[in-house]
C-alpha positions in Angstrom: -44.9 -60.4 -14.6 -44.2 -57.4 -12.4 -42.8 -54.1 -13.7 -39.5 -54.8 -12.0 -39.1 -58.2 -13.7 -40.0 -56.6 -17.1 -37.4 -53.9 -16.6 -34.8 -56.5 -15.6 -35.5 -58.5 -18.8 -35.5 -55.3 -21.0 -32.3 -54.2 -19.3 -30.5 -57.4 -20.4 -31.9 -57.1 -23.9 -30.8 -53.4 -24.2 -27.3 -54.3 -22.9 -26.9 -57.0 -25.5 -28.2 -54.7 -28.2 -26.1 -51.7 -27.1 -29.1 -49.4 -26.8 -27.7 -46.6 -24.5 -30.8 -44.5 -24.3 -32.9 -47.5 -23.2 -30.3 -48.6 -20.7 -30.3 -45.1 -19.1 -34.1 -44.9 -18.8 -34.5 -48.5 -17.5 -31.7 -48.0 -14.9 -33.4 -44.7 -13.8 -36.8 -46.4 -13.5 -35.3 -49.3 -11.5 -33.5 -46.9 -9.2 -36.7 -44.9 -8.7 -38.7 -48.0 -8.0 -36.1 -49.1 -5.5 -36.2 -45.7 -3.8 -39.9 -45.9 -3.6 -39.8 -49.4 -2.2 -37.4 -48.2 0.5 -39.6 -45.2 1.2 -42.8 -47.3 1.7 -41.0 -50.1 3.4 -42.5 -52.9 1.3 -42.6 -54.3 -2.3 -44.5 -51.9 -4.5 -47.9 -53.0 -5.9 -48.9 -52.4 -9.5 -50.5 -49.0 -8.7 -47.5 -47.7 -6.8 -45.1 -48.8 -9.5 -47.4 -47.2 -12.2 -47.3 -44.0 -10.1 -43.5 -43.9 -10.4 -43.6 -44.3 -14.1 -46.3 -41.7 -14.5 -44.3 -39.3 -12.4 -41.3 -39.7 -14.7 -43.4 -39.1 -17.8 -44.9 -35.9 -16.2 -41.4 -34.7 -15.4 -40.3 -35.3 -19.0 -43.3 -33.4 -20.2 -42.4 -30.5 -18.0 -38.8 -30.6 -19.2 -40.0 -30.6 -22.8 -42.1 -27.5 -22.2 -39.2 -25.7 -20.6 -36.7 -26.7 -23.3 -39.1 -25.5 -26.0 -39.5 -22.2 -24.2 -35.7 -21.9 -24.1 -35.4 -22.9 -27.8 -33.3 -26.0 -27.0 -34.6 -28.4 -29.7 -31.7 -30.8 -29.1 -32.8 -31.3 -25.5 -36.5 -31.5 -26.6 -35.6 -34.3 -29.0 -33.7 -36.2 -26.3 -36.5 -35.8 -23.7 -39.1 -37.0 -26.3 -37.0 -40.0 -27.1 -36.7 -40.9 -23.4 -40.4 -40.4 -22.9 -41.2 -42.8 -25.8 -39.2 -45.4 -23.9 -40.9 -44.6 -20.6 -44.4 -44.9 -22.1 -43.7 -48.6 -22.8 -43.8 -49.1 -19.0 -46.8 -46.9 -18.2 -50.2 -48.4 -17.5 -52.7 -48.2 -20.4 -54.5 -44.9 -20.2 -58.3 -44.8 -20.1 -60.2 -43.4 -23.0 -61.9 -40.0 -22.3 -65.3 -41.7 -22.6 -64.4 -44.1 -19.8 -63.3 -41.2 -17.7 -66.5 -39.3 -18.4 -68.5 -42.3 -17.3 -66.7 -42.6 -14.0 -67.0 -38.8 -13.4 -70.8 -39.0 -14.1 -71.2 -41.9 -11.6 -69.1 -40.1 -9.0 -71.1 -36.9 -9.3 -74.3 -38.9 -8.7 -72.7 -40.7 -5.7 -71.5 -37.5 -4.1 -74.7 -35.5 -5.0 -72.5 -32.8 -6.6 -74.4 -30.0 -8.1 -72.1 -27.3 -9.3 -68.6 -25.9 -9.6 -68.3 -25.6 -5.8 -68.1 -29.4 -5.7 -65.2 -29.5 -8.2 -62.5 -30.4 -5.6 -64.6 -33.0 -4.0 -65.4 -34.7 -7.3 -61.8 -34.5 -8.6 -60.4 -36.1 -5.4 -62.9 -38.9 -5.6 -62.3 -39.6 -9.3 -58.6 -39.5 -9.1 -58.7 -42.0 -6.2 -60.8 -44.3 -8.4 -58.6 -44.2 -11.5 -55.2 -44.1 -9.8 -52.9 -43.0 -12.6 -54.9 -44.7 -15.4 -55.9 -41.3 -16.9 -54.2 -38.0 -17.2 -55.3 -35.4 -14.7 -56.1 -32.9 -17.4 -58.6 -35.4 -19.0 -60.2 -35.9 -15.7 -60.4 -32.1 -15.1 -62.1 -31.5 -18.4 -64.6 -34.3 -17.8 -65.4 -32.9 -14.3 -65.8 -29.4 -15.7 -68.1 -30.7 -18.4 -70.2 -32.6 -15.9 -70.5 -29.8 -13.4 -71.6 -27.0 -15.8 
């Protein structure tokens, strides 16, 4: 079942149950997926749809940081609630050990030897994992490998 179909089913369930927070997030995701579909000019594949969800999660994390800095705990709570709903639709994230293994293989393939190859390795690894791991986890693994 595609993400869009899952969202449609969950939207109906949330409407029947009167869950306003879930309705808001699901509608936002469906809108963002539709906008992305229009932008690309074709139905989104799983990787493209996952990128939309991951982008929303990242935006919520950024908002949480800003609201914490502004001492707005009420808004922090709301963003965290919404992010919990969003995470249900995000692809399963890879374990740090899996990321480290991919980084190690990529370093060998590219013949990377030091910190000067950091950008080259990061780009190659991020292309391989396509949103299945957080960029900070990848960054740490690349730094550890290129010591």
